[in-house]
N, C-alpha and C positions, 0 to 999 in steps of 0.2 A: 504493500499500500504506500502511495507516495507520501511524502512528508507535506504536512500543511504549515501554514503561517503560525497556527497556534503551536504546533510542535517546535517551531522555530524560537518563538518567544519564551516557550518554557525551558527550552534547553539553554537558552542564552540568559535566563533569569530576568526578563524584562516583561513589560506588558506588551499586549498585541498591537497596541497603537504605536509604540516605540518600534517593534519588529517592522511594522508597516512602513514607517518613515525611513527605515534604513534602505528600503528598495525604491521608494517614490520621492523622498525628500532627505537624502543623507547629509546635506548641509546643515540640517537643523539638529543634528545629533552630535555629541561629544566624541572625538576620535576613538576614545577607549570603548564607548558603548557600540558604536558602528562596528568596530572590529570585532566585538563580541558576537553581534548579531550575524555578521558575515561569516565568522568562523562557525557558528552554530549550524548555519544554512549549509556550509560546504561539508560539515561532518554528516548532516542528515540527507544530503543529497536533493536539498530544496531547489526547485527550478523556478525562477522568477518569470512570470509572462512577459513577452516582450513588449505588450502594450500597456503595462503598469503605469507608465509615466505620461500617457497621452492625456490631453486636456479634455474633460468631460462637462456634460450639461445633465444636471439631474434635478428633479422635482422634490420639492419639501411640501408635504401635506399636513396641515396643523388644524385642530379643532376650531381655534379661536385666536386670531393673531392679536387681539386686544389684551388677552390674558398676559401678564408680566412673566409668567413662567415660559410661555412660548416665545416671548420677545427675547428672553435670555437665551433660549435654546437656538432661536434663530440667528442671534449674533454670534454664538459659538459656531454654528454651522457654517455661517458665511465667512468667518474668520479663518476657520480650517480649510474651507474650499479655496479661499483666496491665496493661501500659500502655495498651492499647486496650480493656481490660475484656472480653477475650475468655476464653472457658472452654476447658479442655481435658479430655479423657477419656483417661486412662492404660490401655493395653493392654500386659500383660507376657506375651510368647510363651513365656518360660522355655526357650529354644533347642528348641522343639518344633514342627516344621513344620504338623502338624495345628491346634495351637493357633494358629498365626500365621494360618493360612489362614481359620479362623473368626473371628478378631478383625478381620481386614481386612474380611470380610463384614459384621461388626457395625458397624465404622466407617464403613461406606457410608451409614449411615442419618444421619450428621451432616453438618455443612456442608462439611466436607473433612477430610483426614488427613495426617499426617506419618509416612512409613514409614522408620524409623531401622535401617539395616543389615539390610533383609529377607534372609531366607536362602532363600525360595522360588524357583524358576527364573523367569527374566525374563518369559516369556510368560504364567505363571501370575499373577504380579503384575498385569501389565497387564490381563488378563481380571478379575481379582477387583475392582479398583479401578473397572472400568466408567467411567460418566461422572462420578464424584465427583471434585472438584478434589483434587489431592494434590501433594506434594513428596517425593521420596525423598533421605534423607541418608545419606551415606558409602557409596554405591553407585550405579555408573552402568548404567543401564538404557535402551537405545535407544528413543527416542520418549517418555520420562518426564523432567520436569523434575527436576534433581537438584543438590544442594549436595554438593560432594565435598571431601574432605580429602586433600591432594596425597600420593600414595603413591610419588612418585618422588624428588624433591629430598633430603628428610630421610633416607630409608633409604640412598639412594646415598652421602650425607655419612657416614653411619655406617660403610660398608664402606670409604670412603677413610680415615677415621680409624683404623679397625683395621689397614689396610694400612700407614698411615703409622708405627703402633707396631711393625710387623714382623710381624704375623700372616699366615700363608700357608696356614691350614687353618681354616675357619669352618663351623659347623653353624647351620642355620636350624630353630628350634623353631617348627613350624607351629601355627596355631589352628584353629578348627572348620572341618571339612570343608563346603564350599559357601559359605564367607564370601568375598564379593567382594574384601574388604580383605586378606585372607589371600593371595588369588590374585595380586593386583597387587603386595603386599610381596614375596612370594617371587619373582616374575618380575623386580622391580627389583633385589633382592639377587643374584640368579643373574647378571644383565647386569652389574652393578657387579663382582662377583667375577671374571667372565671379563675385564673390562677390566683389573683389577689383577693378573691371573695368580694368583688365589686359589683353592684347592680348596674347594669347597662340598659340604657333606654335609646334604641335606634330612632332618629327622626327622618322624616320623609325626605326623599330626593329633591335636591334643589339645584339651580344653575351654579356653577363654579365661579361665582362672582360676588361683589360687594350686596347687590341686590338679592341674590340668593340667600346670603347670610342674614340679611334683614328679615327676609320672609321666614328663617328658621327661628327667629328670636322668641316670638310668642310661644311656639311649641316648646322651645327650650326652657323657658321660665315656667311654663305650666307643668313640664315633666317632673319638677322637684328636685332636678339634679344639681349638685353644687359645684360642677364642673363640665365643660363641653370640649370634647375634641372635634375641631372641624375638618372637613375634606381638604381644604387648603387655607392658605393665608387670607385670601380675599374672602372667603366664606367666614372666616373667624372675624375679621375686621368688620364685615356687615353685621354679624352677631353682635359684637361689642356695642355698635352704634344703636341697633335695635333693641337691645336689652337696656342701654341707658335711657332710651326714650320711655321704657316701661318701668323705670325707676330702679333698676338692678345695675349696681356699679361693679366693674371689674377692677381688681379681684376680690373687693371687699365682700361682694355679695355672690360672685360666681366667678370661677376661674375659667380662662379660655386658653386653648392650645390650637395653634395651626399647624399646617404642614407645608413645606416648601423652603421658607426662609428667603422670600423675596426682599429686596431692598427696604421696602416700606415698613416691614415687620420690625426693624431695629430703630425706625425713625419716629413711630408713633408713641404716644404716652397713654397708658403704660405700655413699655416694649412687650411686643408679643413673644411668648413662648412658643417655640415652633420646632419642627423636626426638619432639619437642613437636608435638602435633597441635592444630589450632584448634577444639577441641571446643565450647566455649561459644559462639564467633562463628558456627560453623555452625548452632547451634540457634537463635540469635537471628535469622540471616539467613533460615533455613528458614521461620519465622514470617511474616516480611515477604513472602516469595515466595508462600506459601500464600494469604495474604490477597488478593494480586494476582491469583493463579490462580483464586480463587473469584469474582471479579468478571468473569473472562474474559480477563484480560491474558495474553499468550503470553510465557512464561518460558524464559530461556535457561540452560543448566547454568553453574555456577559453580564454580571450584575455588579453595580457600584453601590458602595455602602451609604447609609444614612446616619444622622447623629441628632439626638435632641440638644436644643439650644435653649437654656432657661433664661428668661427675662422676667419682668415684672408683672406680667398677666396672670401668673399662678400663686397662689397662697393657700394657706390652711383655711378650710371651711369655717364660716362664722359659727360661733357657738350659740 
């Protein structure tokens, strides 16, 4: 069986992104690192496709370009593509399944595509992409090359943090229906709450926006929970605003935790406790993997870690 780029990276003791750069953009690596990768490739008999350094044009499909998470992701994708003088074509699905379907069909005409948090069912995504090289970001689809942001460690840390503060009843403010990330985060939170003996109240699905969070405020208040974990930071910030209008202050009356760690999370008062996701790293790595997929390299799924960032929006429950 022929050696893959993953084999080379493992043998050289570097990330797959670093191994990829050794063949596509060697000037970006330190001489010692480049030497290790090339030596590993030689020892394993890895053959670099001749077209690995060609300029490419690929599509990037996102659910909502107005969401700061996808703005950060797009900036990282554009920056990484620019280093190789590759071009990207942006497709904004606007959380519309019909539009997402049409945009994937349009992106098939390009050299490849990055599908960021697609909302369509797995089978439909696989059918739509056809033979076009692609990488999925922030969603796991069996049979598809994926770059995943860990939905286990960071969210579990958030529940452990709230349990240590003394919370015994937590609500989860869900995100868009059909979101893979929402399903994974909800499952992780439910299992963590069970481990810590915490009562969990799931709230209805809302848009992944500040307005979605405001819509979840009244149900959160009515649930009697002393803390809320939100699908993302925008929902968390909307929750805080909506709860304040209902006379519930954060964190004196209710603690709030977000997910993503967008720039705004550390700028508001109180600062938002949140789970930092490797958004920019995911975008840059996805570009490297897509360029490898375009030239026929077999790509393995990669998961990047998450980490709880504690700020002032969480405190012990009021007595």
